[in-house]
MOPAC internal coordinates of N, CA, C and O (Angstrom, degrees):
PM7 1SCF
backbone

  N    0.0000 0     0.00 0     0.00 0    0    0    0
  C    1.4096 1     0.00 0     0.00 0    1    0    0
  C    1.5861 1   109.74 1     0.00 0    2    1    0
  O    1.2310 1   122.00 1   -34.63 1    3    2    1
  N    1.2742 1   113.78 1   145.37 1    3    2    1
  C    1.5027 1   117.61 1   177.51 1    5    3    2
  C    1.4983 1   114.08 1  -115.16 1    6    5    3
  O    1.2310 1   118.31 1   -52.02 1    7    6    5
  N    1.2823 1   120.83 1   127.98 1    7    6    5
  C    1.4685 1   123.77 1   176.85 1    9    7    6
  C    1.5180 1   109.36 1  -107.61 1   10    9    7
  O    1.2310 1   122.31 1   -46.63 1   11   10    9
  N    1.3303 1   113.19 1   133.37 1   11   10    9
  C    1.5009 1   120.84 1  -173.19 1   13   11   10
  C    1.4911 1   110.90 1  -118.67 1   14   13   11
  O    1.2310 1   120.39 1   -42.88 1   15   14   13
  N    1.2988 1   116.86 1   137.12 1   15   14   13
  C    1.4867 1   121.17 1   177.92 1   17   15   14
  C    1.5243 1   107.92 1  -133.44 1   18   17   15
  O    1.2310 1   121.58 1   -61.89 1   19   18   17
  N    1.3547 1   114.59 1   118.11 1   19   18   17
  C    1.5537 1   118.49 1  -179.42 1   21   19   18
  C    1.5081 1   106.85 1   -93.82 1   22   21   19
  O    1.2310 1   122.36 1   -24.24 1   23   22   21
  N    1.2800 1   113.08 1   155.76 1   23   22   21
  C    1.4624 1   125.52 1   177.69 1   25   23   22
  C    1.4860 1   108.71 1  -151.49 1   26   25   23
  O    1.2310 1   120.07 1   -14.33 1   27   26   25
  N    1.3517 1   117.48 1   165.67 1   27   26   25
  C    1.5089 1   123.10 1   170.74 1   29   27   26
  C    1.4847 1   112.87 1   105.19 1   30   29   27
  O    1.2310 1   118.67 1   171.74 1   31   30   29
  N    1.3105 1   120.13 1    -8.26 1   31   30   29
  C    1.4650 1   120.96 1  -177.16 1   33   31   30
  C    1.5609 1   106.76 1   -68.77 1   34   33   31
  O    1.2310 1   122.86 1   -10.37 1   35   34   33
  N    1.4457 1   112.13 1   169.63 1   35   34   33
  C    1.4115 1   116.81 1   178.38 1   37   35   34
  C    1.5934 1   109.68 1   164.40 1   38   37   35
  O    1.2310 1   124.92 1     8.95 1   39   38   37
  N    1.2847 1   108.15 1  -171.05 1   39   38   37
  C    1.5252 1   117.47 1  -178.60 1   41   39   38
  C    1.4937 1   108.92 1   -95.22 1   42   41   39
  O    1.2310 1   119.04 1   -48.78 1   43   42   41
  N    1.2884 1   119.44 1   131.22 1   43   42   41
  C    1.5877 1   122.11 1  -178.64 1   45   43   42
  C    1.4872 1   103.67 1  -144.73 1   46   45   43
  O    1.2310 1   120.20 1   -31.64 1   47   46   45
  N    1.3834 1   117.23 1   148.36 1   47   46   45
  C    1.3895 1   127.05 1   168.72 1   49   47   46
  C    1.5117 1   112.00 1   -70.72 1   50   49   47
  O    1.2310 1   120.83 1   -32.66 1   51   50   49
  N    1.3128 1   116.02 1   147.34 1   51   50   49
  C    1.4021 1   118.29 1   169.82 1   53   51   50
  C    1.5857 1   115.35 1   -50.36 1   54   53   51
  O    1.2310 1   121.92 1   -48.95 1   55   54   53
  N    1.3472 1   113.94 1   131.05 1   55   54   53
  C    1.4006 1   118.93 1  -176.23 1   57   55   54
  C    1.5747 1   116.73 1    94.85 1   58   57   55
  O    1.2310 1   124.60 1   177.49 1   59   58   57
  N    1.2633 1   108.77 1    -2.51 1   59   58   57
  C    1.5093 1   119.50 1  -178.61 1   61   59   58
  C    1.5606 1   108.19 1   -88.91 1   62   61   59
  O    1.2310 1   123.39 1     5.27 1   63   62   61
  N    1.3697 1   111.10 1  -174.73 1   63   62   61
  C    1.4832 1   120.54 1  -179.47 1   65   63   62
  C    1.4799 1   110.78 1  -135.37 1   66   65   63
  O    1.2310 1   122.20 1   -27.01 1   67   66   65
  N    1.3085 1   113.39 1   152.99 1   67   66   65
  C    1.4366 1   124.99 1   170.80 1   69   67   66
  C    1.5511 1   109.56 1  -145.29 1   70   69   67
  O    1.2310 1   120.98 1   -28.72 1   71   70   69
  N    1.2988 1   115.72 1   151.28 1   71   70   69
  C    1.4975 1   121.72 1   176.16 1   73   71   70
  C    1.4720 1   106.19 1  -123.72 1   74   73   71
  O    1.2310 1   121.07 1   -63.31 1   75   74   73
  N    1.3707 1   115.57 1   116.69 1   75   74   73
  C    1.4462 1   122.29 1   175.75 1   77   75   74
  C    1.5553 1   108.37 1   -92.75 1   78   77   75
  O    1.2310 1   123.60 1   -34.33 1   79   78   77
  N    1.2446 1   110.69 1   145.67 1   79   78   77
  C    1.6038 1   118.16 1   179.76 1   81   79   78
  C    1.5390 1   106.00 1  -127.26 1   82   81   79
  O    1.2310 1   121.47 1   -35.78 1   83   82   81
  N    1.3826 1   114.80 1   144.22 1   83   82   81
  C    1.4236 1   121.05 1   176.43 1   85   83   82
  C    1.5377 1   105.65 1  -130.04 1   86   85   83
  O    1.2310 1   122.36 1   -65.19 1   87   86   85
  N    1.1970 1   113.08 1   114.81 1   87   86   85
  C    1.5088 1   120.74 1   179.56 1   89   87   86
  C    1.4931 1   111.71 1   -93.57 1   90   89   87
  O    1.2310 1   118.44 1   -53.45 1   91   90   89
  N    1.3042 1   120.58 1   126.55 1   91   90   89
  C    1.4584 1   125.56 1  -174.28 1   93   91   90
  C    1.5287 1   106.77 1  -107.37 1   94   93   91
  O    1.2310 1   121.47 1   -31.55 1   95   94   93
  N    1.2893 1   114.79 1   148.45 1   95   94   93
  C    1.4354 1   120.84 1   176.18 1   97   95   94
  C    1.5856 1   107.73 1   -99.29 1   98   97   95
  O    1.2310 1   121.65 1   -34.25 1   99   98   97
  N    1.3429 1   114.46 1   145.75 1   99   98   97
  C    1.4252 1   117.99 1   171.87 1  101   99   98
  C    1.5429 1   115.23 1    91.86 1  102  101   99
  O    1.2310 1   123.04 1   -33.40 1  103  102  101
  N    1.2250 1   111.77 1   146.60 1  103  102  101
  C    1.5076 1   116.23 1  -176.69 1  105  103  102
  C    1.5585 1   115.93 1   -72.93 1  106  105  103
  O    1.2310 1   122.24 1   166.99 1  107  106  105
  N    1.3439 1   113.32 1   -13.01 1  107  106  105
  C    1.4740 1   122.34 1   174.52 1  109  107  106
  C    1.5265 1   111.10 1   -65.12 1  110  109  107
  O    1.2310 1   118.20 1   167.95 1  111  110  109
  N    1.2912 1   121.04 1   -12.05 1  111  110  109
  C    1.3720 1   121.69 1  -171.99 1  113  111  110
  C    1.7015 1   110.73 1   -59.73 1  114  113  111
  O    1.2310 1   122.58 1   150.22 1  115  114  113
  N    1.2612 1   112.67 1   -29.78 1  115  114  113
  C    1.5177 1   113.34 1   177.72 1  117  115  114
  C    1.5005 1   114.22 1   -72.30 1  118  117  115
  O    1.2310 1   116.91 1   167.90 1  119  118  117
  N    1.2618 1   123.49 1   -12.10 1  119  118  117
  C    1.4392 1   129.42 1   179.66 1  121  119  118
  C    1.5621 1   115.23 1   -80.88 1  122  121  119
  O    1.2310 1   122.84 1   164.44 1  123  122  121
  N    1.3915 1   112.17 1   -15.56 1  123  122  121
  C    1.4406 1   115.28 1  -168.66 1  125  123  122
  C    1.5728 1   112.89 1  -112.53 1  126  125  123
  O    1.2310 1   122.54 1   -39.37 1  127  126  125
  N    1.3651 1   112.74 1   140.63 1  127  126  125
  C    1.5015 1   112.92 1   164.28 1  129  127  126
  C    1.5444 1   108.72 1   -71.87 1  130  129  127
  O    1.2310 1   120.73 1   -30.90 1  131  130  129
  N    1.2178 1   116.20 1   149.10 1  131  130  129
  C    1.4829 1   126.07 1  -174.77 1  133  131  130
  C    1.5287 1   108.18 1  -121.59 1  134  133  131
  O    1.2310 1   123.12 1   -37.00 1  135  134  133
  N    1.3936 1   111.63 1   143.00 1  135  134  133
  C    1.5052 1   119.06 1   179.25 1  137  135  134
  C    1.4590 1   108.37 1  -132.70 1  138  137  135
  O    1.2310 1   123.63 1   -21.04 1  139  138  137
  N    1.3070 1   110.64 1   158.96 1  139  138  137
  C    1.5180 1   125.34 1   166.12 1  141  139  138
  C    1.4753 1   112.27 1  -113.39 1  142  141  139
  O    1.2310 1   120.41 1   -49.60 1  143  142  141
  N    1.2991 1   116.83 1   130.40 1  143  142  141
  C    1.5294 1   116.02 1   174.74 1  145  143  142
  C    1.5867 1   106.23 1  -131.10 1  146  145  143
  O    1.2310 1   122.05 1    -8.85 1  147  146  145
  N    1.3657 1   113.68 1   171.15 1  147  146  145
  C    1.4710 1   114.55 1  -179.71 1  149  147  146
  C    1.5025 1   107.33 1  -148.87 1  150  149  147
  O    1.2310 1   121.91 1   -29.23 1  151  150  149
  N    1.2607 1   113.95 1   150.77 1  151  150  149
  C    1.5000 1   123.46 1   179.92 1  153  151  150
  C    1.4179 1   109.37 1  -134.51 1  154  153  151
  O    1.2310 1   121.87 1   -68.92 1  155  154  153
  N    1.4015 1   114.02 1   111.08 1  155  154  153
  C    1.4765 1   120.39 1   174.45 1  157  155  154
  C    1.4590 1   112.38 1   -83.94 1  158  157  155
  O    1.2310 1   120.53 1    -8.91 1  159  158  157
  N    1.3810 1   116.59 1   171.09 1  159  158  157
  C    1.3908 1   120.61 1   177.43 1  161  159  158
  C    1.4744 1   116.80 1   -53.97 1  162  161  159
  O    1.2310 1   117.36 1   -58.06 1  163  162  161
  N    1.3348 1   122.63 1   121.94 1  163  162  161
  C    1.5043 1   126.62 1   179.56 1  165  163  162
  C    1.4666 1   110.50 1    71.35 1  166  165  163
  O    1.2310 1   116.90 1  -163.00 1  167  166  165
  N    1.2714 1   123.51 1    17.00 1  167  166  165
  C    1.4464 1   122.22 1  -174.65 1  169  167  166
  C    1.5673 1   106.89 1  -120.18 1  170  169  167
  O    1.2310 1   122.52 1   -14.63 1  171  170  169
  N    1.3403 1   112.78 1   165.37 1  171  170  169
  C    1.4655 1   116.26 1   172.64 1  173  171  170
  C    1.5191 1   110.90 1   -86.46 1  174  173  171
  O    1.2310 1   123.34 1   -17.16 1  175  174  173
  N    1.3010 1   111.20 1   162.84 1  175  174  173
  C    1.5160 1   116.87 1  -175.29 1  177  175  174
  C    1.5279 1   101.98 1   -73.28 1  178  177  175
  O    1.2310 1   123.18 1   -39.62 1  179  178  177
  N    1.4346 1   111.50 1   140.38 1  179  178  177
  C    1.4155 1   114.57 1  -175.22 1  181  179  178
  C    1.4886 1   111.96 1  -135.86 1  182  181  179
  O    1.2310 1   118.72 1   -28.40 1  183  182  181
  N    1.3311 1   120.05 1   151.60 1  183  182  181
  C    1.3701 1   125.78 1  -178.25 1  185  183  182
  C    1.4725 1   116.93 1   -66.12 1  186  185  183
  O    1.2310 1   117.57 1   -49.28 1  187  186  185
  N    1.3646 1   122.23 1   130.72 1  187  186  185
  C    1.4437 1   119.59 1   177.92 1  189  187  186
  C    1.6277 1   108.98 1  -112.93 1  190  189  187
  O    1.2310 1   120.51 1   131.03 1  191  190  189
  N    1.1778 1   116.62 1   -48.97 1  191  190  189
  C    1.5013 1   120.13 1  -172.13 1  193  191  190
  C    1.5131 1   110.08 1  -159.61 1  194  193  191
  O    1.2310 1   119.84 1   -27.00 1  195  194  193
  N    1.2841 1   117.91 1   153.00 1  195  194  193
  C    1.4234 1   120.07 1   174.74 1  197  195  194
  C    1.5623 1   109.92 1  -149.15 1  198  197  195
  O    1.2310 1   118.78 1   -27.05 1  199  198  197
  N    1.3587 1   119.94 1   152.95 1  199  198  197
  C    1.3898 1   127.55 1   174.72 1  201  199  198
  C    1.4502 1   114.18 1  -130.66 1  202  201  199
  O    1.2310 1   121.20 1   -40.54 1  203  202  201
  N    1.3379 1   115.31 1   139.46 1  203  202  201
  C    1.4821 1   120.77 1   179.76 1  205  203  202
  C    1.5967 1   112.74 1   -65.43 1  206  205  203
  O    1.2310 1   119.35 1   -19.76 1  207  206  205
  N    1.2737 1   118.85 1   160.24 1  207  206  205
  C    1.4902 1   126.77 1  -177.18 1  209  207  206
  C    1.4801 1   105.54 1   -55.43 1  210  209  207
  O    1.2310 1   119.05 1   147.88 1  211  210  209
  N    1.3144 1   119.42 1   -32.12 1  211  210  209
  C    1.5131 1   122.56 1  -174.29 1  213  211  210
  C    1.4958 1   112.57 1   -85.22 1  214  213  211
  O    1.2310 1   122.17 1   158.38 1  215  214  213
  N    1.4051 1   113.46 1   -21.62 1  215  214  213
  C    1.3318 1   118.28 1  -173.19 1  217  215  214
  C    1.5001 1   116.98 1    89.40 1  218  217  215
  O    1.2310 1   123.35 1   173.39 1  219  218  217
  N    1.4440 1   111.18 1    -6.61 1  219  218  217
  C    1.4527 1   115.76 1  -173.24 1  221  219  218
  C    1.5381 1   115.18 1   -83.04 1  222  221  219
  O    1.2310 1   119.80 1   171.26 1  223  222  221
  N    1.3473 1   117.98 1    -8.74 1  223  222  221
  C    1.4822 1   124.07 1  -177.50 1  225  223  222
  C    1.5043 1   110.51 1  -124.72 1  226  225  223
  O    1.2310 1   117.07 1   -40.30 1  227  226  225
  N    1.2942 1   123.18 1   139.70 1  227  226  225
  C    1.4570 1   124.62 1   171.70 1  229  227  226
  C    1.4855 1   107.80 1  -137.94 1  230  229  227
  O    1.2310 1   124.18 1   -25.08 1  231  230  229
  N    1.4129 1   109.58 1   154.92 1  231  230  229
  C    1.4447 1   119.13 1  -175.17 1  233  231  230
  C    1.4987 1   107.35 1  -143.14 1  234  233  231
  O    1.2310 1   121.02 1   -38.98 1  235  234  233
  N    1.4515 1   115.66 1   141.02 1  235  234  233
  C    1.4734 1   118.73 1  -177.64 1  237  235  234
  C    1.5409 1   107.71 1  -135.67 1  238  237  235
  O    1.2310 1   124.56 1   -33.21 1  239  238  237
  N    1.2500 1   108.84 1   146.79 1  239  238  237
  C    1.5869 1   116.24 1   164.00 1  241  239  238
  C    1.5148 1   108.68 1   -63.15 1  242  241  239
  O    1.2310 1   123.42 1   -34.64 1  243  242  241
  N    1.2683 1   111.05 1   145.36 1  243  242  241
  C    1.5093 1   121.53 1  -175.45 1  245  243  242
  C    1.6312 1   107.40 1   -57.41 1  246  245  243
  O    1.2310 1   121.76 1   144.30 1  247  246  245
  N    1.3052 1   114.23 1   -35.70 1  247  246  245
  C    1.5064 1   118.16 1  -173.67 1  249  247  246
  C    1.5604 1   111.02 1   -72.02 1  250  249  247
  O    1.2310 1   118.23 1   166.14 1  251  250  249
  N    1.3274 1   120.98 1   -13.86 1  251  250  249
  C    1.4303 1   123.43 1   178.45 1  253  251  250
  C    1.4419 1   114.43 1  -115.64 1  254  253  251
  O    1.2310 1   121.54 1   170.39 1  255  254  253
  N    1.2820 1   114.66 1    -9.61 1  255  254  253
  C    1.5292 1   118.75 1  -175.87 1  257  255  254
  C    1.4859 1   108.94 1   -54.55 1  258  257  255
  O    1.2310 1   119.65 1   -45.24 1  259  258  257
  N    1.3332 1   118.27 1   134.76 1  259  258  257
  C    1.4215 1   124.59 1   178.51 1  261  259  258
  C    1.4071 1   115.47 1    86.29 1  262  261  259
  O    1.2310 1   118.85 1   165.49 1  263  262  261
  N    1.3281 1   119.80 1   -14.51 1  263  262  261
  C    1.4717 1   125.44 1   178.13 1  265  263  262
  C    1.5213 1   112.03 1  -111.56 1  266  265  263
  O    1.2310 1   119.63 1   143.96 1  267  266  265
  N    1.3073 1   118.31 1   -36.04 1  267  266  265
  C    1.4687 1   120.44 1   175.58 1  269  267  266
  C    1.4704 1   114.23 1  -107.29 1  270  269  267
  O    1.2310 1   122.68 1   -26.15 1  271  270  269
  N    1.4345 1   112.46 1   153.85 1  271  270  269
  C    1.4146 1   120.23 1   179.55 1  273  271  270
  C    1.4620 1   110.31 1  -141.09 1  274  273  271
  O    1.2310 1   121.23 1   -54.35 1  275  274  273
  N    1.3414 1   115.25 1   125.65 1  275  274  273
  C    1.5007 1   125.99 1   179.06 1  277  275  274
  C    1.5491 1   104.31 1   -94.69 1  278  277  275
  O    1.2310 1   123.53 1   -37.28 1  279  278  277
  N    1.3777 1   110.83 1   142.72 1  279  278  277
  C    1.4535 1   118.38 1   171.69 1  281  279  278
  C    1.4778 1   112.55 1  -152.58 1  282  281  279
  O    1.2310 1   120.03 1   -13.81 1  283  282  281
  N    1.3212 1   117.54 1   166.19 1  283  282  281
  C    1.4598 1   117.30 1   177.61 1  285  283  282
  C    1.5229 1   112.52 1  -134.01 1  286  285  283
  O    1.2310 1   118.08 1   -26.28 1  287  286  285
  N    1.2353 1   121.26 1   153.72 1  287  286  285
  C    1.4626 1   123.77 1   176.79 1  289  287  286
  C    1.5641 1   101.94 1  -131.96 1  290  289  287
  O    1.2310 1   123.05 1   -76.78 1  291  290  289
  N    1.3753 1   111.75 1   103.22 1  291  290  289
  C    1.4482 1   116.93 1  -176.81 1  293  291  290
  C    1.4448 1   114.39 1   -70.80 1  294  293  291
  O    1.2310 1   119.58 1   152.22 1  295  294  293
  N    1.3120 1   118.40 1   -27.78 1  295  294  293
  C    1.4519 1   124.06 1   179.08 1  297  295  294
  C    1.5609 1   110.69 1   -70.19 1  298  297  295
  O    1.2310 1   121.80 1   155.95 1  299  298  297
  N    1.3849 1   114.17 1   -24.05 1  299  298  297
  C    1.3562 1   116.66 1   174.61 1  301  299  298
  C    1.5786 1   120.16 1  -106.22 1  302  301  299
  O    1.2310 1   123.99 1  -179.02 1  303  302  301
  N    1.3419 1   109.95 1     0.98 1  303  302  301
  C    1.4960 1   120.81 1  -178.89 1  305  303  302
  C    1.5574 1   107.55 1    55.55 1  306  305  303
  O    1.2310 1   121.73 1  -131.22 1  307  306  305
  N    1.3133 1   114.30 1    48.78 1  307  306  305
  C    1.4539 1   114.33 1  -177.26 1  309  307  306
  C    1.5591 1   108.99 1  -139.53 1  310  309  307
  O    1.2310 1   120.92 1   -38.06 1  311  310  309
  N    1.2694 1   115.84 1   141.94 1  311  310  309
  C    1.4310 1   121.49 1   171.65 1  313  311  310
  C    1.4708 1   110.06 1  -116.80 1  314  313  311
  O    1.2310 1   118.81 1   -37.81 1  315  314  313
  N    1.4043 1   119.87 1   142.19 1  315  314  313
  C    1.4197 1   124.98 1  -173.53 1  317  315  314
  C    1.5263 1   110.76 1  -118.08 1  318  317  315
  O    1.2310 1   123.61 1   -22.62 1  319  318  317
  N    1.3836 1   110.68 1   157.38 1  319  318  317
  C    1.4992 1   113.83 1   173.35 1  321  319  318
  C    1.5786 1   100.04 1  -136.73 1  322  321  319
  O    1.2310 1   124.41 1   -70.61 1  323  322  321
  N    1.4302 1   109.13 1   109.39 1  323  322  321
  C    1.4898 1   114.48 1   175.80 1  325  323  322
  C    1.5118 1   107.36 1   -87.85 1  326  325  323
  O    1.2310 1   118.25 1   -59.98 1  327  326  325
  N    1.3236 1   120.94 1   120.02 1  327  326  325
  C    1.3959 1   125.97 1   177.67 1  329  327  326
  C    1.4920 1   116.60 1  -107.48 1  330  329  327
  O    1.2310 1   116.17 1   -65.56 1  331  330  329
  N    1.3380 1   124.88 1   114.44 1  331  330  329
  C    1.3416 1   127.09 1  -178.40 1  333  331  330
  C    1.6132 1   109.69 1  -116.74 1  334  333  331
  O    1.2310 1   123.27 1   -18.37 1  335  334  333
  N    1.3089 1   111.33 1   161.63 1  335  334  333
  C    1.4642 1   117.24 1   179.57 1  337  335  334
  C    1.5153 1   113.62 1    47.28 1  338  337  335
  O    1.2310 1   121.94 1  -127.49 1  339  338  337
  N    1.2883 1   113.89 1    52.51 1  339  338  337
  C    1.3759 1   123.39 1  -174.24 1  341  339  338
  C    1.5374 1   110.73 1   -64.81 1  342  341  339
  O    1.2310 1   121.89 1   -33.19 1  343  342  341
  N    1.3413 1   114.00 1   146.81 1  343  342  341
  C    1.5187 1   118.06 1  -177.97 1  345  343  342
  C    1.5964 1   103.66 1  -125.35 1  346  345  343
  O    1.2310 1   123.68 1   -21.96 1  347  346  345
  N    1.4336 1   110.54 1   158.04 1  347  346  345
  C    1.4776 1   110.66 1   175.30 1  349  347  346
  C    1.4470 1   116.85 1   -53.27 1  350  349  347
  O    1.2310 1   120.06 1   146.95 1  351  350  349
  N    1.3703 1   117.48 1   -33.05 1  351  350  349
  C    1.4800 1   121.67 1  -177.09 1  353  351  350
  C    1.4543 1   114.55 1   -67.48 1  354  353  351
  O    1.2310 1   120.30 1   167.65 1  355  354  353
  N    1.4008 1   117.02 1   -12.35 1  355  354  353
  C    1.4056 1   122.72 1   179.61 1  357  355  354
  C    1.5417 1   110.45 1   -80.52 1  358  357  355
  O    1.2310 1   119.98 1   173.56 1  359  358  357
  N    1.3166 1   117.65 1    -6.44 1  359  358  357
  C    1.4768 1   124.62 1  -178.39 1  361  359  358
  C    1.6199 1   106.77 1   -62.26 1  362  361  359
  O    1.2310 1   122.14 1   -58.79 1  363  362  361
  N    1.3358 1   113.51 1   121.21 1  363  362  361
  C    1.4728 1   118.71 1  -176.32 1  365  363  362
  C    1.5472 1   106.88 1  -171.50 1  366  365  363
  O    1.2310 1   121.24 1    -7.82 1  367  366  365
  N    1.3095 1   115.23 1   172.18 1  367  366  365
  C    1.4823 1   121.31 1   161.95 1  369  367  366
  C    1.5410 1   104.60 1   -93.41 1  370  369  367
  O    1.2310 1   122.40 1   -54.06 1  371  370  369
  N    1.3495 1   113.00 1   125.94 1  371  370  369
  C    1.4332 1   122.59 1  -177.03 1  373  371  370
  C    1.6079 1   110.03 1   -97.84 1  374  373  371
  O    1.2310 1   121.15 1   -47.47 1  375  374  373
  N    1.3788 1   115.40 1   132.53 1  375  374  373
  C    1.4222 1   113.90 1   179.40 1  377  375  374
  C    1.5353 1   110.56 1  -128.05 1  378  377  375
  O    1.2310 1   119.71 1   -35.51 1  379  378  377
  N    1.2191 1   118.17 1   144.49 1  379  378  377
  C    1.4143 1   122.47 1   173.30 1  381  379  378
  C    1.4467 1   109.23 1  -100.21 1  382  381  379
  O    1.2310 1   120.66 1   -24.42 1  383  382  381
  N    1.3590 1   116.34 1   155.58 1  383  382  381
  C    1.4793 1   121.20 1  -177.53 1  385  383  382
  C    1.4633 1   113.16 1  -154.27 1  386  385  383
  O    1.2310 1   121.11 1   -24.50 1  387  386  385
  N    1.2783 1   115.49 1   155.50 1  387  386  385
  C    1.5005 1   125.43 1  -177.27 1  389  387  386
  C    1.4127 1   107.77 1  -110.65 1  390  389  387
  O    1.2310 1   121.25 1   -39.93 1  391  390  389
  N    1.3698 1   115.22 1   140.07 1  391  390  389
  C    1.5503 1   124.91 1  -177.58 1  393  391  390
  C    1.5567 1   108.72 1   -56.93 1  394  393  391
  O    1.2310 1   121.53 1   -27.29 1  395  394  393
  N    1.1914 1   114.67 1   152.71 1  395  394  393
  C    1.5524 1   120.10 1   174.51 1  397  395  394
  C    1.5733 1   107.48 1   -69.52 1  398  397  395
  O    1.2310 1   119.47 1   140.66 1  399  398  397
  N    1.3506 1   118.62 1   -39.34 1  399  398  397
  C    1.4381 1   125.03 1  -176.07 1  401  399  398
  C    1.4725 1   113.52 1   -99.06 1  402  401  399
  O    1.2310 1   120.68 1   -30.68 1  403  402  401
  N    1.3436 1   116.31 1   149.32 1  403  402  401
  C    1.4949 1   117.64 1   171.88 1  405  403  402
  C    1.5233 1   108.23 1   -91.98 1  406  405  403
  O    1.2310 1   122.83 1   -24.41 1  407  406  405
  N    1.3642 1   112.18 1   155.59 1  407  406  405
  C    1.4714 1   123.54 1  -178.47 1  409  407  406
  C    1.5262 1   112.77 1    41.90 1  410  409  407
  O    1.2310 1   121.63 1  -136.01 1  411  410  409
  N    1.2858 1   114.49 1    43.99 1  411  410  409
  C    1.5111 1   118.67 1   178.64 1  413  411  410
  C    1.4521 1   109.95 1   -62.50 1  414  413  411
  O    1.2310 1   122.14 1   -40.22 1  415  414  413
  N    1.3990 1   113.50 1   139.78 1  415  414  413
  C    1.5182 1   116.84 1  -177.43 1  417  415  414
  C    1.5142 1   105.86 1   -85.78 1  418  417  415
  O    1.2310 1   117.66 1   159.28 1  419  418  417
  N    1.2393 1   122.06 1   -20.72 1  419  418  417
  C    1.4669 1   126.03 1   177.64 1  421  419  418
  C    1.4236 1   110.11 1  -119.28 1  422  421  419
  O    1.2310 1   120.20 1   -51.03 1  423  422  421
  N    1.3137 1   117.22 1   128.97 1  423  422  421
  C    1.4325 1   122.08 1  -178.21 1  425  423  422
  C    1.5947 1   110.87 1   -82.04 1  426  425  423
  O    1.2310 1   122.37 1   -58.26 1  427  426  425
  N    1.3199 1   113.06 1   121.74 1  427  426  425
  C    1.4813 1   117.45 1  -172.77 1  429  427  426
  C    1.5815 1   107.48 1   -76.45 1  430  429  427
  O    1.2310 1   122.41 1   -30.16 1  431  430  429
  N    1.3684 1   112.99 1   149.84 1  431  430  429
  C    1.5138 1   122.36 1   178.84 1  433  431  430
  C    1.4739 1   109.71 1  -127.30 1  434  433  431
  O    1.2310 1   118.60 1  -167.31 1  435  434  433
  N    1.2985 1   120.28 1    12.69 1  435  434  433
  C    1.5068 1   117.58 1   178.27 1  437  435  434
  C    1.4603 1   108.65 1  -117.34 1  438  437  435
  O    1.2310 1   121.04 1   -21.05 1  439  438  437
  N    1.3239 1   115.61 1   158.95 1  439  438  437
  C    1.4825 1   122.65 1   178.88 1  441  439  438
  C    1.5487 1   117.01 1   -55.85 1  442  441  439
  O    1.2310 1   125.14 1   136.04 1  443  442  441
  N    1.2963 1   107.73 1   -43.96 1  443  442  441
  C    1.5647 1   119.70 1  -176.18 1  445  443  442
  C    1.4792 1   114.10 1   -61.35 1  446  445  443
  O    1.2310 1   120.61 1   154.11 1  447  446  445
  N    1.4036 1   116.43 1   -25.89 1  447  446  445
  C    1.3973 1   120.16 1  -175.91 1  449  447  446
  C    1.5210 1   111.55 1   -82.26 1  450  449  447
  O    1.2310 1   118.79 1   174.70 1  451  450  449
  N    1.3368 1   119.92 1    -5.30 1  451  450  449
  C    1.4480 1   119.97 1  -175.01 1  453  451  450
  C    1.5263 1   107.15 1  -111.16 1  454  453  451
  O    1.2310 1   121.69 1   -43.17 1  455  454  453
  N    1.3660 1   114.38 1   136.83 1  455  454  453
  C    1.4481 1   121.77 1  -172.56 1  457  455  454
  C    1.5318 1   110.85 1   -99.23 1  458  457  455
  O    1.2310 1   122.03 1   137.75 1  459  458  457
  N    1.4220 1   113.73 1   -42.25 1  459  458  457
  C    1.4975 1   113.34 1  -167.18 1  461  459  458
  C    1.6732 1   102.52 1  -110.85 1  462  461  459
  O    1.2310 1   123.28 1   -41.05 1  463  462  461
  N    1.3346 1   111.32 1   138.95 1  463  462  461
  C    1.4793 1   114.14 1  -175.44 1  465  463  462
  C    1.5770 1   107.86 1  -134.72 1  466  465  463
  O    1.2310 1   121.19 1   -30.02 1  467  466  465
  N    1.2949 1   115.34 1   149.98 1  467  466  465
  C    1.4021 1   122.06 1   178.02 1  469  467  466
  C    1.4916 1   108.49 1   -87.47 1  470  469  467
  O    1.2310 1   118.88 1    -0.23 1  471  470  469
  N    1.2898 1   119.74 1   179.77 1  471  470  469
  C    1.5311 1   118.78 1  -174.21 1  473  471  470
  C    1.5580 1   111.03 1   -95.23 1  474  473  471
  O    1.2310 1   120.53 1   179.73 1  475  474  473
  N    1.3422 1   116.58 1    -0.27 1  475  474  473
  C    1.5143 1   119.39 1   168.08 1  477  475  474
  C    1.5189 1   110.79 1    94.46 1  478  477  475
  O    1.2310 1   121.22 1   -29.76 1  479  478  477
  N    1.3255 1   115.28 1   150.24 1  479  478  477
  C    1.5020 1   121.55 1   176.42 1  481  479  478
  C    1.4868 1   101.61 1  -133.89 1  482  481  479
  O    1.2310 1   122.72 1   -40.27 1  483  482  481
  N    1.3915 1   112.39 1   139.73 1  483  482  481
  C    1.5322 1   116.93 1   179.27 1  485  483  482
  C    1.4812 1   110.08 1   -86.22 1  486  485  483
  O    1.2310 1   121.67 1   -40.07 1  487  486  485
  N    1.3804 1   114.40 1   139.93 1  487  486  485
  C    1.4298 1   123.42 1   176.64 1  489  487  486
  C    1.5613 1   102.04 1  -123.10 1  490  489  487
  O    1.2310 1   119.07 1   -52.55 1  491  490  489
  N    1.2416 1   119.38 1   127.45 1  491  490  489
  C    1.4204 1   123.95 1   174.92 1  493  491  490
  C    1.4577 1   110.76 1  -130.63 1  494  493  491
  O    1.2310 1   120.75 1   -53.61 1  495  494  493
  N    1.3474 1   116.18 1   126.39 1  495  494  493
  C    1.5198 1   122.35 1  -174.93 1  497  495  494
  C    1.5918 1   104.58 1  -120.52 1  498  497  495
  O    1.2310 1   125.12 1   -62.15 1  499  498  497
  N    1.2820 1   107.77 1   117.85 1  499  498  497
  C    1.5252 1   115.54 1   178.49 1  501  499  498
  C    1.4235 1   112.01 1   -89.95 1  502  501  499
  O    1.2310 1   122.30 1   -27.08 1  503  502  501
  N    1.3253 1   113.20 1   152.92 1  503  502  501
  C    1.5131 1   118.32 1  -179.33 1  505  503  502
  C    1.5667 1   111.58 1   -90.41 1  506  505  503
  O    1.2310 1   120.10 1   180.00 1  507  506  505

């Protein structure tokens, strides 16, 4: 089982940057693709970014492509989401998640494919 704890959220002005971190427990961290999702007020949880178990492949939602960067540090059992040029519409609770399968050949981008979830961290972007 994988336990995930997010950090790094906060209040930032439009155009600013934040870096979210997701610390994972257990050595099995390196076996899983990892994803970031977000849920805005009154909205469904949506995909933001994902990274393969090896770190060699990354995927992004169109709305964040070119502004957000996902990365992972296997030595620290941590996955990051660097968010630049933030917009008010990026305001949401951000969740990290670990894939349901180990060593997945295809990185999932839907909520149902992720089994382990963190508690979320609030990101608020003011205009």
